[in-house]
N, C-alpha and C positions, 0 to 999 in steps of 0.2 A: 606592703610589709615584706623587709627583706626574708632572704631562704636562709637556714640554718646548713650549712651545709653536712655535719654530721648527721641529722637527721635526714637528710637525703640520699646520705649514703648508708644510712640503714634502710630507709624503705629499697630502696635497691636492690640491696645485699637481701631483704626478705623477701622481694619479688622474685631475685632471679634463684633461691633457694625453694620456694613456691614452683618454679616451672622447672625446676630440675626435678621435682620430686614427681610432678605431673609427668614431665616427659619419660622417666623411669618407668613410673605404673604403666601408663598408655604403651610402652614399649614392651612391657611384659605382654598387655593384653592383646597387643598386634601380632606378634609374637607367638601367644598361643592359639589365637585368631586363625594364623596360619598354618599351624600345624594342625588343629581341628580342620580346616578346611582340605588339607590335603589327606588327613587321615579320613575325614568321610566321606570324599569322593574314590578313596580307594576302598572305604569296606559297600560301600554302594554298588561299585562294579565288580567287588565279590560276589555279593548278596545277588545281583542282578542274575550274576553267571549261576551262581548255586543253583538259586530258584529254577531256571529254563533247564538247568539239567536236570535237577531233581523231579522237576514234572514230570521230563521227558522218559524216566523210567516208569511211568504212570501208565498203563496198556490204554490205549485208543484215544490218548490226552489231544487235543488238536495242537496243532503247532501254531495258531493263532494265538487261543489263551496261552498259551504257554509266551508268546513273546508280548503279548498284552501283559499277564500278570508280574512278568521280572521287571517290564520297565515302570510299573504300578511301583513295585518294590525299591527301585532305585531312584525315582524322585521323589518319592516321599522320605528317606532317607536322606537325599539332597535338602529338603525344604527344612527339614528338621535341624541339621548341620548349620545352614543358615541362621534358624533362629537362635541357636547356641552361642553362635559367632557376635550375633546383634546382644545376645545376654552377656558376652562379655566386656562390650564396651558399655554397660549401665541401661543398655535399653530394655524395657518395659515389654518381656516378652508376652505377659498375658494381653494387651492391648494389640500385640502382632497377631496372636492366633486368632483373637477375636476378630480383626480385620478381614485374615486370612479366610474364616468361617463366613462373614457379611458377604466376600468378594464370590465366594465359590456358591453361597443360596444366590445371588443376583444370577451367576451365569448360570445357575442348574436350570432357574426360572426362563431365563432368555431363550436354553438351548434344551428346553422339555420335548419337543420332538426326537433330537438329536441323541438324548440321554437317554430317551425308551428305545432306540433304535440300537444304540450299545447294549442295552441291558437285554433287550432281544435276540441281537447278535450271540451273544455271552451263554443266552440258553438255547438257542439253536446249535452252537457248538459243543457242550456240553450234553446236550439231552440226543444230539443227533437222528432227527425226525428222518432228516435224510442226509445225502453224504453227495459227494461229487462222481459223477458221473450216473446216478439211478436220475429215474422219470419221478417227477413228482406233482401233483393237482392239488394248489390250494387256494378254495376260493375261485375265483373266476384265471387263477396263473398257472399254467402247465407247462413243463417244457423240462430238460434234460437241466439237473444242477451242474455248474462250469466252477460256479466259484462261491465259498460264503466268507463273506467281509465281517467286520463289525457294524456295518452301517447297513449294508444293502447287500443282497443276495444276486448273482447274475445266472440266469438260466437261458438255452436255447430250447426253441420250438420246435414241432417237428418240422415244419416248412420252415426252419431254419431264421426265425424273426429273434434278434436280442432282445432280452428284456431284464431289466434289472429293478428289482422291486426291492422294497424297504423292510427291514428285518421287523419291524413291529406291525407290519402287513400280514406276515407270515407267520409269527409267533399267535396272531390273534385267532385264526380261524383252524378248521380240523386241516389235517394235513394228510392226504391218499398216496401214499408209497408204493407205486407199480413194480419196483423193481428189489424191494427188502426182500423179502420173502425169496426171492429166486426163483418161482415159479408162477404162472399164471395160467386161470382156465378161460380154452376159448370156446365160443359157440360159432357156428356156421349153421345157416337155416334158409335151404332151398324147398319153394313151392313147387308140388306137383299136382296134374289133374287127377280127382278120386277117382277115375275110373283105372289106373296104375295101382301095380301089386307093391301096397305098404311095407308089406315084410322083403322083398328086392331091395325097395329104396335102401331100407335102413341096413338092410347086411353088404347093399353098396358101398353106402356111405364109412359103413366101418371096416367095409377090407383099403379104403382106401385111408382113414387114417392109421393103419395097420401098416400099409407100405411105408407111410413117410418117419424115418427115423427121428425127427424131432419130437414126435407126441410121444410123450411117457406110457408105460404100459402099465405104472401105477400111479395115480390112480388110472384104471382102464377107461377105453371110452365107452360112450354110450351115446347111442341113436336112437329119439323116441318122436311120437308124434305131438308138434307142438301146439298147433291149431287147426281145428278143421270147419272149412265154408263153404260153400252151397257147392260148390263143385271145384275146389281147390282142398289139399293139406299140405298144410308145413311139414316138413321133417328138421329135426334138429340135429346134429352129430355135436357131442359136447367131449373136450379131450382136454389135457393139461399139457402142457409145455416149458419150456424156460422163459424167463421176463427177457430173456435178449433175442431170444427168439420168436416171440409172441405175432408181432407184425407179420412177418416174412413168412410162417409158417401159416397164417390165418390166408395169407392170401394164396399161397399153392394150393393147400386145402379147397378152399372155395373153387379155383381153376377145376382142378383135378376130379374133384366130386360132380361138377357140370358135365367134362368130358365123360366121363361115367357113367353118367346118367344117358347121355346119348347111346354110347354103348349098349348098354342092355337094354335101349328102349324106351325109358322113365322120359316119358313126355313134360314136359314142361308147359302148362297152359296159356296159350298167346294171347297179347293184350286183345282187349275188343277192339273192334275196328271203328274206327274213327267214325261220325256222321259227316253225310256230306253238307258241305257249310249250303247256306240259301242264300244268296243275294238278294236281296230287295230289289225288286225293281221300280224305276222311279216311275211316277205317273207325269205324263206329258200332258197338260191338257191346250 
């Protein structure tokens, strides 16, 4: 069948007109998408900096949380901008949002433990049951807090051992913070023979506490009989000191109390003598 030149020319012209229409249409869409991306990138940066600075004006708000929330705001705006750009080219944004939701759900299920640590880290940073530099005990974990992150908390034990504890573990157990109140009560107990003057022993221990500058005058130190045995009496000195000086004060007071007892002639009962070892003699037949 012969081709009609006139019909062919008309078809080419119609195709070129349609192509030019598409080019113009998509050119405007592309230009709009570029402008939207640039504006969205700038707005995301401004939102991040503004939120970071705004949260900084809140007294006691943790720097880690400031950084975390400002980054969340930035990426949320960028994701929204990308969805709007795709909408410029006729992509169904509803399906994209549904796909993002499904992907987020799958990631959340796969990283359930990690997300629990992040949620616990946010709560620890917000409520502050312990701060950096404080000594805390959580379950079987105890030590000085060195860093509180979004995933885990780093501690240093009294013997220098390094501990990295997941935040979810720390959040789900009672916290005993030994540094938060600033002061701690200390007890020193020495056992003496029941033949000694108990009043003199109590007076001696109170004199040791009065001579120690790290012992607080309010509440005043007290000395009392803790337990009474068959031939012994346990005398306890109870005092208050700063949390930072707790261990050093306890060590020094224990030593000075024993030295003062020796000076006053207050004797500590000697341990019972060891029974002589009896060696079984081998019977030779």
